[in-house]
N, C-alpha and C positions, 0 to 999 in steps of 0.2 A: 450318468455322472459326467460332467465336464472338468476340464483342467482349468489352469489361470486363463489359458488364451481362449476360451471357449470352445475348444475342438472335444467332442466326446472320446474318451478314453478308449471306448469299447468298437470304435472306427478307425484308431490308429493301425498303420501297417504292422502287422507279424506280431500283433499282441504286444507292441510296446506299450509302456506306461508312459512314454513320453519324457523320459527323465532329461534326454540332452534338450528340450526345449525351453526356454523361457519366455517371459511376456513380450508378445508381440512378433516372434519369430512363428514360422510354418513349418508344419512338418513335410518332408520329400515326399513324391508321390512314387511309390513303387519302391523295389529293394534293388539295393546297387550289389552285383555278385563281388565285385571287386572294387574294393576302397583304397584309399590314399591312408599309408600308415601315419601320416600326421595331422590326419583329421582330427578336429576336437569332437565332434559328436559322433566317435566312432565307438566311445564306451557308452556302455547300459543303454545304447537306443536301439540298434537293430540286432544286436547278439543276444542270444540265450542265457538265463542265468548260470547254465550249468557249462556253458563254454568257457565262460573267462570268471574271476573272482571281480566282485565291484571294486573299481581303484586301480585295477593292474593297467598299466598302459603297453602300447604296442611300441615297436622300434621307431624311434624318431619320436618320443614322448619327451626328450630333454629340449629339444629345438622348440617344441611346442610349449614346453613350460617356459623355455625363455622369452619367446614371443608376447606371452600370458603377461610375464610381468614388467616387460616394457609398454604393454599396449593396454595393462588394465584388464577389464573384463573382456570376455570374446567378441570380436569384431561382428556387426552386423553384415551379411552380405551386402554389396554396393544395390543389386538388383532389388534387393527387399527393401534398402533404406529409400532408394530411388521410388519404388510402387509408394511406400507410406509418403514420402514426401508430396508425390504428385496429389494422391487422395487427401491428404490434408489441406495442400491450397487450395484444391477444388470446394471443398467445405468452406474454407477460410473465405474464398471469392463471395461464395452466395450470402456468408453471414453478415459479411462486410457492406454487400450492396444493401442488405435490410437495413443494419445499424445506421449506415451513412445517409439512408433515406430518413429516417426518424431524427437523426441527427439534425440535418441541415433543416428539416420542416420546423423542429424544436426552436432553433436558434434564426432561422429566417423570420418565424412569426414573432419573437420575441422583438427583434429589430425594428420590425415593421410598427410594432406599440410603442416601441420607445421614440420613432422619429415621430409618429402623431401626436404623441403625449407632449413632447419635447416643443413640436412646431406650436401647438396650442398655448403650453405654457408661456413660449417666449412671447408670445401675442399680448397675453394678460400681465405679464410683468413690465412689458413695453410700454401700454397703455400708463401703469401707475407713474413709470419712469418719466413718461410726458408731462402728467400732471404735476409732478413734485419740480420736474428739472426748472423751470422759470423761476421758483423761488433761490435758486443759487446764484443770480446775477441781480444786478439792481432793477426794481420795477419803472419802467419809463414811464408809467401814468402817474407815480407818484412823484417823478422827476419833473413832469408838465405841469401839474398842480401846483406845485411850490414856485417853479417860474411864472406861473400866473399870478398868483398871491405876491409875488413881489412888484411885477408891474403894477398890478392894481394900486399898491402902497405906494410906488412912483406917481401915480397920476393923483391919486388922493389920497392921503396919508392917514385920515379919520375913519377910514372904511374899518380897519382891525383896531381902533383905538390905541392903547399904547404899545400892543404888541407890533413887534418889527419881525416881519418873515424872513427867515435866512434859507439858502439853498442847504438841502438835506446833505450829509456827509455818509456815503458808502463805507461802511467799516466790515463787509463782509457778509456772508448768511449766518443764518445762525446754526449754533451747533447741531441741535436736533435734526435740521433738514440734511447736513452734511452727513451724519450719522445714518438718517434713513435713505439718501441716495446711496450711499457708497453699499448698504446690506441689499437694496434693490440692484443694484448694477452686479453684484456677486452672486443674486440670484439669478440674473438673466444671462453672465457667461456660463454659470454651472450646466443652464440647461443646453446653451449651445455647444458647450463641449461634449455633453452627453449626445447630441445631436451629431457630431462630427465624428466621435468614437464609434457610433452606429454606421454612419456611410463606412468607415475602415474595415468594420466587422464584415459587412457584405462583401468587402474585396476579400478579406482573408478567407471567408468562407467559400468564395467562387474559386481562388487559388485550390484551397483543400479538395472541392469537388472536380477540379480539372482532373483528366486523364492523359497521364502518357503515354504517346502512341508508339513509342519505342519498348524495344525489349520482349520477354518472353509474359506469359500470364504470373508466371512466379516471381519475375522480377517489378510487376505492376502492382503485386499485392504487398511486396515488400516495400516498395516507392509508398504506397499508400499506408502502410504502418509505420514508415520515417514518419511521415507527415502527423500521422496521429499520435505517436511519441512526442515529436513537437509543441503538440497539442497541450498535451499533459504536463511536459517541463517547464515551457512557458507559461503554464497558467493561464491557457486562453477562456477557462468557464469563468474563471475569477475575473479576469477583465469584463466579460460580458455582463456578469452579475453585478459590476462595481457600475452598470450605465443606469439601471434603476435607484440605485443607491444616491446616486448624483441629482436623480429629480427630484427624490424625496428630501436631500438636504436643500436643494433650491427652493422646493415647496417651503421648507420650513424659516427658511431666510425671508421668504417673501410676508409669511403670517408675521413674525418678527418684527419686519420694518413696517407695516400696517398697523400692529398696535401701538409702535412708537409714535407713527405721525398722528394717529387719531387719537391719542392720549393727549395731545398738545391741542388739538380740537377740542373735543368733547370727550368726558371721561365715561360718559355712557356708553356710546357707542363702540369706544375702545374696550371696555369691558366686557362685552359679547365678542369681539374680533378674541381677545386674549383668551376666555375662556373656551372657545372652540378651538385654537391653535395649541393650548394647555391640553385637552383633552384628547386629541390626535396624538401627540407628544406621550401621553402617558399611557394611550392605547398601543402605540407602537413598542415601548418599552416593555409592555407587557409580553405581547406574543415574541419579541425577541426571547426573553428570557423564558416563555413558556415552551419555544422551539429549541431553546438550550438544554432545558431541563428532559428534554421527553422526544425521543426520535420519532416516535409515534404520534407527536404533536403535528395536525395539518399545518399550521402557522409558522412553516419553516422561511426563516429570509436568511441572508450573508451574514448580518449581526450574529444570528445563532449559530451558525456554522464556526465563525471566529472564536467564540465563547467556548464553544464545545471542543474546538481544536486546543485551546488555551488550559482548558480543564485538563484535557488529554493528554499533557504536557506535563502539568503537577502530578499526575497517576504515573508517569514513567519512573523507572526504577531508577534512574539518573539524579532525579530530582527527589530529595529529603522530605517526608510527609511531616504536616505539623505534629501528629503525634508522637514522632520519634524524637521529638527536643525534649531536652532533660528540663527545661522552662516551663515547657507545657505540663509534662508532668508533675512538676512542683508547684503548680498553680492550680491544676485542674483534678486529675485522676489522683495525685496524693491525697488532697482535700477529700476526695469525694469516695474512694475505697478505703479510708482506714477508720478504726473504730478509736473513738475517744472515750476513756473513761473518766476523764475529771477535766475541770477547766485550767489546768496546771499544764495537762499535755499540749494543749492549743498555745499556752504562752510560752511554752519551752519551744515549739517548732517555729513561732512567730521571731522569737528571740535568735534562733540559729539561722535563721533567713539571709540576715547580713555575713556572714560567714559562707553558705552554703551558694548562693546565687552568684558571685562572682565566678567560682569553679564551674559553675552549671553554664554561666555566657562561654566560660572559654570552651567548653567541651562542645558546646552549640554551633560557635564559631569555626572549631575545627572540623566537625560533622559536615558543617557547610561549605567550606573550603574544598575538602575532598569531593564532594558531590560537584561542587561547580568545576574542580579540575578534571572529573570523570565526563562531566557534560561538555566541554570544552573539547577533551580527546575523540569523543563520539563525533561532535559536529567537525573536525578537523579530518576523520576518517570519512564522513560523509560528503564532506565537501572534494575529498581528493577521490573520492570514489565517482563526483560525479563531473571533476573536471578531468580526469585521467581514466575513467574506467573504460573508455575506447579503446586504449593500448594495451589493457587484461586480455583481449579477445584479438589472437590475431586475425581469426576469419570474420571480416565484418558479415558474411552472409549468415554466418552460426549466430552472431549475436541476433541480427535480424530474424532468424529462426525462431530463437528464443522468445521475443518481444511478440510474435504472433502466437506462438504457444500461448503465451500466457494471457494474451487478451482474449483468446478464443474460451480459455479456461473461465476466466472471469466473464463471460458474454454468454456464452452459449448453454442452453439447456435442454440441448438435443442428444440423447443417448449414444446415437451413430456416430454424429460430429464429435463427442467427447470421445470416444473409442479412437476413432482416427487420429485424435489429437494425441491422445496418450501413447498409441503405438508409433507415432512420430518422435514424441518426447523420448521414447524409449530407446530408439536408436540414437539418440544424438546427446542424450544426457551426460555431458562431462561439462560440469559444473566448476572446476577448478579454475578457470579463467575468467569468471563473472563477479561481478560485484556482489555485495551483501544485498542490496536492493532490487537486484534482479533474482536472486535466487529467494528471498524472503515473497516475490510476486510468484515464483514456483512453488513453493511451498501454499501460499493461501490458495492458489488455483486448484494446484493438487488435493487440497484439503475440502475445498467447496464442492470438487466432485467425488470423494471419497465419502465425506459425512451424509450426502444425498445417497448414497449407494445400501444403505443398512436399515433396517428397522429394529424396533425394540417389540417386545409382547408387554410391556408395561414392568416386566422383573427384569431378571439378569440376563435372559437370553435374548442375544442380537443373531439376526439373520440377514441375509442377501435380500435385498428386494426383488421381487418378481420383474423378471426382464434384466436385470443388471448384474447378472453372475459373471460376465467377461468384464464389463466396467468395475466393478467393485475389485477384482483382482488386479487388473492393471492398474487404478487409482491407488491401492493399498501400495504397491511396491513402488510407483513413482513418488509417493508420497512418503515413506520411508527414507527411500534415496536422497530427496531434496531436503528432509529435514535433519539427516544426518550431517548433510555438509551445511545445512546454516547453525544447528549447534555446536560444528567447529570453528564457523567465520566469526558468528557472533552469539554468543551464547546468554548473552542479556536482552535480546532484540525484543521489541515491543510486539513483532510478528509473532513469536512462541508462547507470549503470554497470552496472545488474544486466541490462538489455535487449541490452546489448554484450557481456557475458559469455555470457549465453543464447545472442543471436546467433552467436557464435564456436563455440557447442558445436554448433550446429544447421546451420550451413551452412560449405561450405568456405573457405579464406583467398582462393582465387582462383576464384571462381563461375564458371560458365559458364550466362548467362542466354536463351541465344539461341532456346531451345524454346517461351519465355513470350512469349504476346502482349505484355503490358508489360514487356518487357524492361529497357527504357529508365528506367521507375521502379523496378525493381528494382536496377538499376547506381546510382541516385541514393540509395536506402535505402541500400545497401552500402558507398556512399563517406561517407556521414555515421555510418553506425553503426562500421564499420571505423577512423575517424577520433577516435573515442570523443566525437561529438558537435562536432566542429568544425567550425565555420560558415563556414571560409574557403574551403571545396572551390567552386570555380567554373569549373570546366573544362566548358563546355557545347560546345565543339567536334564533338565527336564524338556529340552527342544528337541523333537525327534520328527522333523514333517517328513513330508514324501520327497521324492526326487524333483517332482514339477515345482516343488514349492522352495526346496532347497536350494537349487540352482540362481534364479532369478535373485534369491534374497543373496546370498552369498557376493554376487555380482554388484548389488547394491551396496554391501558392506566395501566391498573391494576398492569402488570409486568412492565413496567417504574415505577410506585412508588415503587414495591417490589426492584428493580435495586437502584433508590436512597436511602433506606431505607439501603441494606446491604452497599452502598458507604459512609455510615456514616452521611448522611444528616440528620438534626434534622426534618425539615419538607419537605412534598413533594413540586414541585413546585407550583405556583401560579395559571397555567391552567389545572393542574390536579385536583386540590382542586377545583375551581369552575365548572369543567366539573362534579365532583360528586354530589356536592350541588345543581346544578342546575335541574340534571334529579330526584333527590331525593325530591327535592320542587315542582314538578308538580303535578296536580290535580289529572291526572292519572298516577301511575307509569309506569315505562318501564316494559318490560319482569324482570322474577325474577333475570336470569342470569345477569344482566344489574344492578339491585338491588344489589347484591353480590359482583360484583365489584367495585361499587362506596361504599359500605360500605368497602371493603377492603381498599380503597384509604384514606378513612375518618379515619379508625383505624390506618393506618401507620401514618395518620399526627398527632394523638393525643398519639404516642409514643406507641401502641401497640407491641408487640415481632410476628415479622414475621419472623421464622427461616427459613434455605435453605431446611432443611428436611421436609418430611411429616410425619404425624402420631401422631401429637400431640392431645392431649382433646382438644376437642373443647371449653371448659370454658378457657383454658391458654389464648384463643385467645383475651379475653374481657377483662386480668388485666391490665386497663388503669393506 
């Protein structure tokens, strides 16, 4: 049997059950005979049950309690955090090298293809421009022929009979030629612009691949992550995808110009060109809508991604659905689901419409106005987070650490790498200074690892996947902690909805977690997710986990309470307060670390000052 850390219980020193160890911590080697009275791990870890009751503190416990309330959940030893940090960045370097190799190869091949196609297309477009260009100015052959006719008429005025030849007057090129040449030039310059951007793209890729020769390996990794974040923030992939779109537009313009030019010369030839061009346009529109309709469709295009993003915006909780409109109900659902007993009922309903429709219109206008206001508020918050988010985290290195962790959770599929990432995440998981977008990314990354660590037997029984025991426990605790913070920061986030939908597809509606060592943590996650993020869940009466599970769980809830405090909430969520009061009201107190976490939650709920930084005097924590 193993605990959440993956250390066999039967191998622990002195027969201890590891109550003082949380996720990512390691048991000490050997037994210490003389211990510091203020050591947090002194309780329930190396002492036999018959020597001291659970929850009893030694001397110096008040100081420890004060430090716990200031610093939140107990600190991770500096040496342990540095070890996890070094191990994580070693895995990060290997994963980044493989990712960057594929990234550079993909974009370099795409840019080379763009340059080749743009060069060939520009040559073809230039040939047609040269063919049509002389028609934009007077034909010198016509002027020469007119002058010869005038000279012949002067020599012998009987040559042309009664006709007197005149010099032609140039009134400008035909309107059709102007239109055709304009479209041809637009097509040519669109292809040249795509080639220009492709050359710039190669320069951007070379800068991204360049290695900074200064700094440690960790600093180089963080510098690489900073450049990768810039690629995402500045939509580098979208710019690269726009290059083929420019060439497609240029090809369409060339087809339209040729069709218009040939129509004036011969309608039969023009009909063939128009037919081929129309077929190409219809086929392109088909693959765009097919790609937007299904993610499994192989015909994906940038246009399909744009349509899919727009449809996702319409499904946002901040945008009202058509089905919620009262006018829609009056015209569609009301007639569809109403039973009519006689034609007089239909007449009465129709006559009532002139009186009902104005009220329904006002109701929909108010509903749409409220939805628009909510959308503007959410957009303003996101803009503020994007512009000033860097100031929320005082330590820039900590912010980069989070970005590296999120990237690893989203990219890597290796279990060893994910375990190293979660261990490092567990040591620095203080989300109170981060923006909602970063917390959402942490939630999605933890859920990706969490969901892949469990299997179902086709019924309600859920078990841990073979070889994922340690990974499952760590991902569950990190996911619960990050999800709790996101619920406090942005309860209506689309990430929460996405997580809930994916959770419903993976886990049964009434799962049985009894075969999982941390089953009560899974029950808590299931209750939060199935209630679609409702934080009013506070039924802790049946929650009776082992100390190995309870200690990191209480630490996660204490971090969530600190997050709500630093977000400006006057009180913590009800379910957090009920957790603290439930375990403090038991006849036999839980381990000391759990008691400290519960007191932290209660102190925050009563208005204690809980700063970001550590090192405050313990007495300052109790200034209620």
